[in-house]
C-alpha positions as CSV (number, residue, x, y, z in Angstrom):
1,M,45.0,-98.1,55.8
2,G,41.8,-96.5,57.2
3,E,41.4,-99.2,59.9
4,I,45.0,-98.9,61.0
5,N,44.7,-95.1,61.2
6,E,41.6,-95.4,63.3
7,L,43.2,-97.9,65.7
8,R,46.2,-95.5,66.0
9,R,43.8,-92.6,66.8
10,V,42.2,-94.6,69.6
11,R,45.6,-95.3,71.1
12,E,46.6,-91.7,70.9
13,E,43.5,-90.8,72.8
14,K,44.6,-93.3,75.5
15,V,47.9,-91.4,75.8
16,E,45.9,-88.3,76.6
17,K,43.8,-90.3,79.0
18,L,47.0,-91.4,80.8
19,K,48.0,-87.7,81.1
20,E,44.6,-86.9,82.6
21,Y,45.4,-89.6,85.2
22,G,48.6,-87.8,86.0
23,V,50.8,-90.6,84.5
24,N,54.2,-89.7,83.0
25,V,53.8,-91.4,79.6
26,H,57.6,-91.5,79.0
27,P,59.1,-92.3,82.4
28,E,62.8,-92.2,82.9
29,R,63.4,-95.7,84.2
30,F,62.0,-98.7,86.1
31,E,64.1,-100.7,88.4
32,V,63.7,-104.5,88.0
33,T,64.8,-107.2,90.3
34,H,64.5,-110.1,87.8
35,S,64.4,-110.7,84.1
36,L,61.1,-112.4,82.9
37,K,63.1,-115.6,82.3
38,D,64.5,-115.6,85.9
39,A,61.2,-114.6,87.5
40,R,59.5,-117.5,85.8
41,N,62.0,-119.8,87.6
42,L,61.4,-118.4,91.1
43,E,59.7,-120.4,93.8
44,E,56.2,-119.6,94.9
45,G,55.7,-116.9,97.5
46,V,58.7,-114.7,96.6
47,Q,57.8,-111.1,97.5
48,N,58.6,-107.8,96.0
49,V,59.5,-109.2,92.5
50,R,59.8,-106.3,90.0
51,V,59.6,-107.1,86.3
52,A,59.0,-105.2,83.1
53,G,58.1,-106.1,79.5
54,R,55.7,-105.8,76.6
55,V,52.0,-106.8,77.1
56,M,51.3,-109.5,74.6
57,S,47.8,-110.5,75.7
58,K,45.2,-109.4,78.3
59,R,41.9,-110.7,79.4
60,K,39.5,-109.3,82.0
61,M,37.2,-111.5,84.1
62,G,35.2,-109.1,86.3
63,K,37.4,-108.1,89.3
64,I,40.4,-110.1,88.1
65,S,42.5,-109.7,85.0
66,F,45.4,-111.6,83.5
67,M,48.2,-110.3,81.2
68,D,51.0,-112.0,79.4
69,L,54.3,-110.1,79.7
70,R,57.2,-110.9,77.3
71,D,60.7,-109.9,76.3
72,I,63.4,-111.4,74.1
73,E,64.2,-114.3,76.4
74,G,61.1,-115.0,78.4
75,R,57.5,-114.5,79.4
76,I,55.4,-114.5,82.6
77,Q,51.8,-114.2,83.4
78,L,50.5,-111.3,85.5
79,C,47.4,-111.5,87.8
80,I,45.8,-108.2,88.6
81,K,43.0,-108.1,91.2
82,K,40.8,-105.1,91.7
83,D,40.6,-105.6,95.4
84,E,44.4,-105.6,95.8
85,I,45.4,-102.7,93.6
86,G,42.3,-100.5,94.1
87,E,39.4,-99.7,91.9
88,E,40.9,-96.5,90.4
89,L,44.1,-98.1,89.3
90,Y,42.3,-101.2,88.0
91,K,40.1,-98.9,85.9
92,Q,43.0,-97.0,84.7
93,I,44.8,-100.1,83.5
94,H,41.9,-101.3,81.5
95,E,41.1,-97.9,80.0
96,T,44.7,-97.2,78.9
97,V,46.8,-100.4,78.4
98,D,46.8,-102.1,75.0
99,V,48.5,-105.2,73.7
100,G,52.0,-104.0,72.7
101,D,52.4,-101.5,75.6
102,F,55.3,-101.7,78.0
103,I,54.5,-101.9,81.7
104,G,56.4,-102.6,84.9
105,V,54.9,-104.4,88.0
106,E,55.8,-105.4,91.5
107,G,54.3,-108.4,93.2
108,E,54.5,-111.9,94.6
109,T,55.0,-115.2,92.7
110,F,52.4,-118.0,92.8
111,L,51.1,-120.9,90.8
112,T,47.7,-120.9,89.2
113,Q,45.4,-124.0,89.4
114,T,46.8,-124.9,85.9
115,G,50.4,-124.8,87.2
116,E,51.2,-121.5,85.5
117,K,53.9,-119.4,87.2
118,T,52.3,-116.0,87.8
119,I,53.0,-112.7,89.5
120,R,50.2,-111.3,91.7
121,V,50.5,-107.6,91.0
122,K,50.7,-105.2,94.0
123,K,52.1,-102.2,92.2
124,Y,52.0,-101.1,88.6
125,E,53.7,-98.5,86.4
126,F,53.0,-97.6,82.8
127,L,56.3,-97.5,80.8
128,G,55.5,-97.0,77.1
129,K,52.6,-96.8,74.6
130,S,52.5,-98.8,71.3
131,L,50.8,-96.3,69.0
132,R,50.7,-98.9,66.2
133,P,48.7,-102.1,66.9
134,L,50.8,-105.2,66.7
135,P,50.1,-107.3,63.5
136,E,48.1,-110.3,64.8
137,K,48.9,-112.3,61.7
138,F,52.6,-111.4,61.3
139,H,53.7,-114.9,62.0
140,G,51.8,-116.1,58.9
141,I,53.5,-113.7,56.4
142,T,55.1,-115.4,53.5
143,N,56.7,-112.2,52.2
144,Q,60.2,-112.7,53.5
145,E,61.4,-109.3,52.5
146,M,58.9,-107.8,55.0
147,L,60.2,-110.0,57.8
148,Y,63.8,-108.7,57.0
149,R,62.7,-105.0,56.9
150,E,60.5,-105.3,60.0
151,R,62.8,-107.6,62.0
152,H,61.7,-105.9,65.2
153,L,58.1,-107.1,64.6
154,D,59.4,-110.5,63.6
155,L,61.1,-110.7,66.9
156,I,58.0,-109.6,68.8
157,M,55.7,-112.0,67.1
158,N,57.7,-115.1,66.3
159,E,59.3,-117.3,68.9
160,E,61.5,-119.2,66.4
161,T,63.1,-115.9,65.3
162,K,63.9,-115.0,68.9
163,K,65.5,-118.4,69.4
164,R,67.6,-118.1,66.2
165,F,69.1,-114.8,67.2
166,L,69.7,-115.8,70.8
167,L,71.6,-118.8,69.4
168,R,73.6,-116.4,67.2
169,S,74.6,-114.4,70.3
170,K,75.5,-117.5,72.2
171,F,77.5,-118.8,69.3
172,I,79.7,-115.6,69.2
173,K,80.1,-115.7,73.0
174,L,81.2,-119.3,72.9
175,M,83.8,-118.5,70.1
176,R,85.3,-115.8,72.2
177,E,85.3,-118.1,75.2
178,F,87.1,-120.9,73.3
179,L,89.7,-118.7,71.7
180,G,90.3,-116.8,74.9
181,N,91.0,-120.1,76.7
182,K,93.5,-120.9,73.9
183,G,95.4,-117.7,74.5
184,F,94.0,-115.7,71.6
185,I,93.7,-111.9,72.0
186,E,90.8,-110.1,70.3
187,V,91.5,-106.9,68.4
188,E,89.8,-104.4,66.0
189,T,91.2,-103.3,62.7
190,P,90.0,-100.6,60.2
191,I,87.1,-101.0,58.0
192,L,88.1,-98.2,55.7
193,Q,91.3,-99.1,53.8
194,N,93.5,-97.6,51.1
195,T,93.9,-100.8,49.2
196,A,91.3,-103.5,48.4
197,S,93.3,-106.5,49.6
198,G,93.2,-109.6,51.8
199,A,90.9,-111.6,49.6
200,T,89.9,-112.0,46.0
201,A,86.7,-110.1,45.6
202,R,85.2,-107.0,44.1
203,P,85.4,-104.2,46.7
204,F,83.0,-101.4,47.7
205,I,84.5,-98.0,47.0
206,T,83.6,-94.8,48.9
207,H,85.1,-91.3,49.1
208,H,86.9,-89.8,52.1
209,N,86.1,-86.1,52.0
210,T,88.8,-84.8,54.3
211,Y,91.6,-86.7,52.6
212,D,89.9,-86.2,49.2
213,T,90.6,-89.7,48.1
214,D,88.7,-92.9,47.4
215,V,89.0,-95.6,50.0
216,Y,87.7,-99.2,50.1
217,L,85.5,-101.0,52.6
218,R,87.5,-103.9,53.7
219,I,87.0,-107.2,52.0
220,S,89.0,-108.9,54.7
221,P,91.0,-107.9,57.8
222,E,93.7,-110.5,56.9
223,L,96.7,-108.3,56.0
224,T,96.2,-106.0,58.9
225,L,96.0,-108.9,61.4
226,K,99.2,-110.4,59.9
227,K,100.9,-107.0,60.5
228,L,100.0,-107.5,64.2
229,I,101.9,-110.7,64.1
230,V,104.9,-108.7,62.9
231,G,104.2,-106.4,65.8
232,G,104.5,-109.1,68.3
233,F,101.1,-110.7,68.8
234,T,101.2,-114.5,68.9
235,N,97.5,-115.5,68.7
236,V,95.1,-112.9,67.5
237,F,91.6,-112.8,66.2
238,E,88.9,-110.3,65.1
239,I,85.1,-110.6,64.6
240,A,85.0,-108.4,61.5
241,R,82.3,-106.9,59.3
242,D,83.5,-107.4,55.7
243,F,82.1,-106.0,52.4
244,R,82.3,-107.6,49.0
245,N,80.5,-106.0,46.1
246,E,79.4,-109.2,44.4
247,G,76.3,-111.3,43.9
248,I,73.7,-111.9,46.5
249,S,72.1,-115.3,46.8
250,V,70.5,-117.4,49.5
251,N,74.0,-118.3,50.7
252,H,75.8,-115.0,50.1
253,L,75.6,-111.4,51.4
254,Q,77.6,-108.4,50.3
255,D,78.2,-107.4,53.9
256,F,78.7,-110.2,56.3
257,T,80.4,-111.1,59.6
258,M,83.6,-113.1,59.6
259,I,85.9,-114.2,62.4
260,E,89.6,-114.4,61.4
261,G,92.4,-115.8,63.6
262,Y,96.2,-115.9,63.1
263,S,98.8,-117.8,65.1
264,A,102.5,-117.4,65.0
265,Y,104.5,-120.7,64.8
266,Y,101.4,-122.7,63.6
267,N,101.1,-124.4,60.2
268,Y,97.8,-125.2,58.5
269,E,97.6,-128.7,59.9
270,D,97.8,-127.2,63.5
271,N,94.8,-125.0,62.6
272,M,92.8,-127.9,61.1
273,K,93.1,-129.6,64.5
274,L,92.3,-126.4,66.5
275,L,89.3,-125.6,64.4
276,Q,87.8,-129.1,64.5
277,E,88.1,-128.8,68.3
278,M,86.5,-125.3,68.2
279,V,83.6,-126.5,66.0
280,V,82.9,-129.5,68.2
281,Y,83.0,-127.2,71.3
282,L,80.5,-124.8,69.7
283,I,78.0,-127.4,68.6
284,S,78.3,-129.4,71.8
285,N,77.6,-126.3,73.9
286,L,74.8,-125.0,71.6
287,F,72.9,-128.3,71.5
288,D,73.4,-129.8,74.9
289,G,76.2,-132.1,74.0
290,N,74.7,-133.4,70.8
291,L,77.1,-133.3,67.8
292,K,74.5,-134.3,65.2
293,V,72.8,-131.5,63.4
294,Q,69.6,-132.1,61.4
295,I,69.5,-130.3,58.0
296,G,66.3,-131.1,56.3
297,D,66.2,-134.8,55.9
298,T,70.0,-135.1,56.4
299,E,71.7,-135.7,59.7
300,I,75.3,-134.4,59.8
301,D,77.6,-135.8,62.5
302,F,80.5,-133.5,63.6
303,G,81.9,-136.2,65.9
304,G,84.7,-138.6,65.0
305,E,87.2,-138.0,62.2
306,W,86.5,-135.6,59.4
307,D,87.3,-136.5,55.7
308,I,90.3,-134.9,54.1
309,V,90.5,-134.6,50.2
310,S,92.8,-132.8,47.8
311,F,91.5,-130.2,45.4
312,R,92.8,-132.0,42.3
313,D,91.4,-135.4,43.4
314,L,88.0,-133.9,44.1
315,L,87.7,-132.2,40.7
316,L,89.0,-135.3,38.9
317,K,86.4,-137.4,40.6
318,D,83.5,-135.0,40.0
319,C,84.1,-133.9,36.4
320,G,87.0,-135.8,35.0
321,I,89.2,-132.7,34.6
322,D,92.8,-133.0,35.8
323,I,93.6,-129.3,36.5
324,D,97.4,-130.1,36.7
325,K,97.3,-130.8,32.9
326,F,96.0,-127.3,32.1
327,P,98.6,-124.7,33.3
328,T,96.9,-121.6,31.7
329,A,93.4,-120.1,32.1
330,E,92.9,-120.4,28.3
331,E,93.7,-124.1,28.3
332,L,91.6,-124.8,31.3
333,L,88.6,-122.9,30.0
334,A,88.8,-124.8,26.7
335,E,88.7,-128.1,28.6
336,I,85.8,-127.0,30.7
337,K,83.8,-126.1,27.5
338,R,84.8,-129.4,25.9
339,N,83.2,-131.1,28.9
340,N,80.0,-129.1,28.4
341,I,80.3,-127.5,31.8
342,V,78.6,-124.1,32.0
343,L,80.1,-121.8,34.7
344,E,77.9,-119.1,36.2
345,A,80.5,-116.2,36.4
346,E,79.6,-113.2,34.3
347,N,83.1,-112.4,33.0
348,I,84.3,-116.0,32.5
349,E,86.6,-115.2,29.6
350,S,88.6,-112.7,31.7
351,L,89.1,-114.8,34.8
352,G,92.5,-115.9,35.9
353,R,93.3,-119.6,36.2
354,G,92.8,-119.5,40.0
355,N,89.3,-117.9,39.9
356,L,88.4,-120.2,37.0
357,I,89.3,-123.3,39.1
358,D,87.3,-121.9,41.9
359,Q,84.2,-121.4,39.7
360,L,84.6,-125.0,38.4
361,Y,84.8,-126.4,41.9
362,K,81.7,-124.4,43.0
363,K,79.8,-125.8,40.0
364,V,80.7,-129.5,40.0
365,S,82.0,-130.4,43.5
366,R,81.0,-128.2,46.4
367,P,77.2,-129.0,46.3
368,K,78.1,-132.7,46.7
369,I,80.0,-132.4,49.9
370,I,77.6,-132.9,52.8
371,K,79.5,-134.3,55.9
372,P,82.3,-132.2,57.4
373,T,85.2,-132.4,55.0
374,Y,88.6,-130.6,54.8
375,L,89.5,-129.7,51.3
376,I,93.4,-129.3,51.0
377,K,96.2,-128.7,48.4
378,H,94.7,-125.8,46.6
379,P,96.5,-124.6,43.4
380,I,98.7,-121.6,44.0
381,D,96.8,-119.6,41.4
382,L,93.8,-119.8,43.7
383,S,95.7,-118.7,46.9
384,P,97.9,-115.6,46.4
385,L,98.4,-115.2,50.2
386,A,99.1,-118.8,51.1
387,R,102.4,-120.6,51.6
388,S,103.7,-122.9,48.8
389,N,103.9,-126.5,49.7
390,D,107.5,-127.6,50.2
391,E,107.2,-130.8,48.1
392,N,105.0,-129.3,45.3
393,P,105.4,-125.5,44.9
394,S,102.5,-125.4,42.5
395,L,100.2,-126.2,45.5
396,T,99.6,-124.3,48.7
397,D,99.3,-125.4,52.3
398,R,95.7,-124.5,52.5
399,F,92.4,-126.0,53.8
400,Q,88.7,-125.3,53.6
401,L,86.0,-126.9,55.8
402,I,83.0,-127.8,53.6
403,V,79.7,-128.9,55.2
404,N,76.4,-129.4,53.4
405,G,77.7,-127.8,50.2
406,Q,78.9,-124.6,52.0
407,E,82.4,-123.3,52.7
408,I,82.4,-122.8,56.5
409,I,86.1,-122.2,57.2
410,N,89.1,-121.2,55.0
411,G,92.6,-121.3,56.3
412,Y,96.3,-121.8,55.3
413,S,99.9,-121.6,56.3
414,E,100.7,-118.0,55.5
415,L,103.2,-116.8,52.9
416,V,105.8,-114.9,54.9
417,D,108.4,-114.5,52.2
418,S,108.1,-110.8,51.3
419,V,109.8,-111.2,47.9
420,E,107.5,-114.0,46.8
421,Q,104.4,-112.2,48.2
422,E,105.2,-109.1,46.2
423,K,105.7,-111.2,43.1
424,R,102.3,-112.9,43.5
425,L,100.4,-109.6,44.2
426,I,102.0,-108.1,41.1
427,E,100.5,-111.0,39.1
428,Q,97.1,-110.5,40.8
429,N,97.3,-106.8,39.9
430,K,97.9,-107.7,36.3
431,L,94.8,-109.9,36.3
432,K,92.8,-107.0,37.8
433,E,94.0,-104.7,35.1
434,N,93.0,-107.3,32.4
435,G,89.4,-107.4,33.7
436,D,89.4,-109.9,36.6
437,E,87.5,-107.6,39.1
438,E,87.9,-110.2,41.9
439,A,91.7,-110.3,41.6
440,M,93.7,-108.8,44.5
441,S,95.3,-105.4,44.5
442,I,98.9,-105.0,45.5
443,D,99.3,-103.6,49.0
444,H,102.7,-101.9,49.3
445,E,102.2,-101.1,53.0
446,Y,101.8,-104.8,53.7
447,I,104.9,-105.8,51.8
448,K,106.9,-103.2,53.7
449,A,105.6,-104.6,57.0
450,M,106.6,-108.1,55.9
451,E,110.1,-106.9,55.3
452,Y,110.6,-106.4,59.0
453,G,110.4,-110.1,59.4
454,M,107.6,-112.7,60.0
455,P,107.6,-116.0,61.8
456,P,105.8,-119.0,60.5
457,I,102.1,-118.2,60.6
458,S,98.8,-120.0,60.0
459,G,95.5,-118.2,59.7
460,W,91.8,-119.0,59.2
461,G,88.5,-117.3,58.6
462,L,85.0,-118.5,59.5
463,G,81.8,-117.0,58.1
464,I,79.6,-116.6,61.1
465,D,76.4,-115.9,59.1
466,R,76.9,-118.9,56.8
467,F,77.7,-121.3,59.6
468,L,74.6,-120.1,61.6
469,Q,72.5,-120.5,58.4
470,F,73.7,-124.1,58.4
471,L,73.2,-124.7,62.2
472,T,69.7,-123.2,62.2
473,N,68.6,-125.0,59.0
474,S,67.7,-121.7,57.4
475,Y,67.0,-121.6,53.7
476,N,68.3,-118.0,53.3
477,I,71.4,-116.5,54.9
478,R,69.4,-113.3,55.6
479,D,67.4,-115.3,58.1
480,V,70.3,-115.2,60.5
481,V,71.1,-111.5,60.0
482,L,69.1,-109.1,62.1
483,Y,68.7,-106.4,59.5
484,P,70.1,-107.4,56.1
485,L,70.5,-104.7,53.5
486,L,67.5,-104.4,51.2
487,K,66.7,-101.9,48.4
488,R,65.2,-98.8,49.7
489,R,61.4,-98.8,49.6
490,D,59.3,-95.8,48.7
491,N,56.3,-96.5,50.9
492,V,56.9,-97.5,54.5
493,E,53.2,-97.7,55.3
494,I,52.9,-101.5,55.0
495,D,50.3,-102.1,57.7
496,D,47.7,-103.3,55.2
497,E,50.1,-105.9,53.9
498,I,50.8,-107.1,57.4
499,E,47.2,-107.5,58.3
500,E,46.3,-109.5,55.3
């Protein structure tokens, strides 16, 4: 830490030096004419170009100096000549500007002999001092936790990180664009809720001081969005932050971003077509028309027709268990054990049949599904909010898109029968009381809303973080989340670790 403290002391002295020069070290603003990305694309000879950014390198060669200026989307080289800006300002720049500082300049574009787009600086303003030196070796750090905690440094130092999060922003923009063109209206619904409902998951609980009552962080916006269909919306969606108090893995986060959409008068097959069109639109626009995504050694093609397989057939093929022959959780669990299949759930004995089937599927089938595949005909035990199939009421009109062993989209024809919905939620509530912490609570407000009448509805949800993890070929889902939640650290002075 001694070396870091000394470097910081030197930089603090440069702040005082700037003040001696009469420089405002915390200026109010700087007017730019171009982003760095746009300035780099200008023709030669454009005058009065004003840009700003962080200094990432500087080199002095007598009466001429070069600096590299960067921001999240671009970079450009600066050329500073002593004869053009004056001896005093030239001296000031070299006495006070460090790598990591923010500066603004005005000048003219030209190409160097090596073909590098450059701005010949005519005017210069200091915009902000970096008191801490940038970690030169940050890009080589193997401690991923440090990258997550210090994401701002990761963005400064690593080009691949910048590209990944710019792609995330573009992905979300394209989704809004696609759905807007299809007549969807974006809304916002509450994060704090009185009932943990809308999905089968263990909730986060917090306390509302003014109301003096416990409330839940939403595990899904589903029921609230379907209330909006009751209220007259036809096509509605929300990009929602959801919270589920369950295990963390390289593919799961306890707080994550979902997009959910609901359409009146649709069934699940309509949404399967819509979402295939949306996914193709997203990938095509993200990757310049290419529908093939490289994941490690595997190339996954999103073009053409996608496979469709039933839940029962998939499990029968992968583990030999016909779930239709085991109508209770006890019978199914006994059969799973007889087949020497070890499930990873902590409270396996208390799970309801639906969650038991889900755990079995995640163990023996999901990792094997690589190319885009729609999984359909889920057992009703697994889908308390989905509509029963007309031909086989023990199944639901539901689908999931599975790619590379990950669930990307979940959707179904919604249950709009308020009497049947109340019955199913009562059953879910019994499971919760018997120890299945992921079972759903009954939401009486939602049942009341349903009783005002609902049209046919189909809805879907897409995990934005998980899909981006897949698209960017990231090992850990935290790699596509700017600041994932980590345990609090006692010592924030980690500079020595960074420099190693």
